[in-house]
N, C-alpha and C positions, 0 to 999 in steps of 0.2 A: 504494499500500499504506499502511496506517495505520501510524503510529509513536507510540510512547509514551515520554516521557522525563520523569523526575523527579529532584529532588535535595532533599536534607535536610542540615542541619548536624548533626553528632554529635561526641561526645567519643570515640568508638571510633577505633582506628587503622585504616588501610586493610586490614591483614591480618584484624582482627577483623570488619570489615564484609564483606570478601570471604567469610570462612568462614561467617557467618550467611546472606548472601544466596545463596551457592552451594549451600547445603543446601536444596533445594526443599521439604523437608518443613516448612519454616517458612513457606512462601508464603502460606497462608491467613492468617497474622498480619498481612501487609502488603499483600496484593492483595485488594481488596474484591470482586473477580469470582469469587473462589474460596471454596468452603464446606468443603473437605476437602483434606489433602495429607499423603502418607506416603512414607517411603523404602522401596524394595523391598530386602530383604536387610540384612545387617549390614556392618560394616566402615566404613573412611573413606570420605568422599565424594571422588570423583575420576572420571577418565575411565571411562565404562561404568556408572557408578551410575544406576540408574532410580528413578523417583518416579511414584506414582499420585496424580493430582490430580482433583477434581470442580470443575468451573466451574458457575456458575449465571447464566443470562441469561433475562429475561423469564419467570421461573418454571421454566424448564426446565433440568435438571441434565445435564451432559455430562462423561462420564469422559475423562480425557486421561492419556497416559503421556509422561513426559519422560525422556530419556536424555542424560546429559553426553557429548558427543563430543569436546571439547577442555577441559582443565583444566590451567592454569598459574598458581597463585596467586602465585608470586614474581616474575611478569613483568607487563608492561603489557598482555599479551593477555587477551582476555575469556574467561569461561566460555561455551562454546556449548552449548545444549540443543536437543534436536530433539524435537518432537512428532510422533507418527506414528499419528493416528487415520484409519482407512481408508486411503485413498491419499495423503493430504495430509502433506507434510513441511514443517516450518516451523522454521528456524534463528532464534534469538533469543539475541543475545549479551548478557552482563552484564558491564559495566564499573564498576569501583570506583576 
């Protein structure tokens, strides 16, 4: 299975970075494979929050839905999001 890992230096605190990266409506700003991203519904980001994203690869656009299935910003545990397009499920942890 392919894995992607990246790191950057920032002046943000870990809490600020976690808040930004766990709000997947910002994903198109930092993920070059995405052309659109939006949060479904209102309210704070947390467990159960869903996002609609559109990925583009080789000129083909693919809609994705992410749902946060674990969310603990004040601990060392990651955000886990699950994409469920068709029958495929993919857990992808976020660590800050």
